[in-house]
C-alpha positions, 0 to 999 in steps of 0.5 A: 207630468203636468199637462199644459192646456191651451183653450180656444174660445172666450165663451164656454171655453173661458167660462167653464172649461179653462177654470176646470182644467186649471183646477184639475190635478196634473193640468195647467192652463197656459192661455185662453185665446179668442177663436178669431185670434192667431191661434196658430201663433199662440200654439207655437209660442205656448207649446201646449200638450193639449189644445181644447177647441171651443170655437164656433163649429165652422172653425173647429177643423182649422183649429184642430188640425193646427193643434195636431200638426204642432204635436199637441193632442186635441179636444174638439167640442161638438158638433165637430164641424158643420157637416159629417163630410167635413168631419170625415176629412178632419178625422183622416187628416189627424189620423194621417199625422198620428194625432190624439183626438178627443171629442167633448162629450162630457155628459158621458161623465154625468153621474145620472147618465152613468147610472142609466148606462149601468142599469141598461147594461145590467138588464134592469129593464130588460130589452129597451123597446122605446126611448122618449127624450123631451127637452124644452128650454127658453134659453134663446128666448128669455132673454132674447139671444142676439143673432150670431153664428148659433142661428146661421146654419152655414156656420154650424149653428142650430139647436141640433148641433148644440143639443141633439149632438149630446143626445145622439152621443148619449143614446149611442153610448147608452144603447150600444147601437148606431142610430138611423133617422126615420123622420125629422121635423126641424123648425125655426120658431123665431125667424128673425133676431137682432144682432149685436150691431142692431141689425135685424137678421134672418135665422137659417138654423133651427131652434127646435125639432121633433124626430123619430129614430131607430137603433140597429136592434129595433129600439124606437126613439122620439126626440122633442126639443127646443131652446125657444120655448116660452118657458123652461121645463125640466128635461125628461128622458124615458127608457121603456123596457119589456120588464121595467121603465126608467125615468130620468128628470133633469139629470138629477132624479132617476126612478126605476118602475117595475110595476105600478106599485113598485118604484125605486128612487136612485140617488144621484150626486148633484150640486144645486145651483151650478152650471149643469156642465160643471159636474160632468166636466170636472170628471171628464177633465181627469179622463182627458188628462189621463188620455193625453199623458198616455197618448191614447184614448181608452175604450169608452172615451169619445174620439172623432170616430164617435164625433163622425158617427154623431155628425152623420145622424145630425146631418140627417136630422137637419135635412128633415129625413 
């Protein structure tokens, strides 16, 4: 069976997702369509087995429903929708027609994060007591990114949806626990941006946050992130256990420390100079292909159930509670 894939989205979808699916054995990209084109017509004409949705979040629900109503499986990018309430409605609608739904949390297939999960599951650091995740990027400042949906909260924009969605899913997956937001301080460092038409527009979606969370088992978590920094720094994830500590830098270097003088560097397979989505997305595409062929998502493969759990945490992060 060749899995026929229709990609919605001429940004990330066209740049990263479509070429990878097209290069994945057993897959064929039949078309890449604009998010604002007649997506329903393209699906009807092309009859894909999978619709990979990478439109802006406020269009996700419409495109995902259209896909499953046609009989196709859907791979929905994150955040699933602008709010958990809308994601819950989408999940109910898709389950109502028995559609196969997956969420594009491709970093579960990142080699460094797979190694972190293995180390935690094997008890390499004992009980995880605290997690610190720092991610400071100048991605929206240098060069200055024009105003668009990404800076409009009503359209599902904001750094919480763009970055924290991956972080929250990774933490749920790594720690095997749901998360509660104890305190969140989203902020807007760049209050106005010029749109592509030259008009100055006010930003209503956050471009950074500091937050404190807790797992069901009592592990505490701090997040400190922005994509409006003056300079980019390598992201750093620290997992502090009662027996050892793991440091992961830029998903490229994993270090296990048991004592001050005991340090183990764990080799990670990376590809220097490539888009950091490339390696996990290539591996993830094969997982998606297999799920579509089998019409079933195996355990550990993220679906809209995971997307909804993540979106509930994102809502709390956005609301500052």
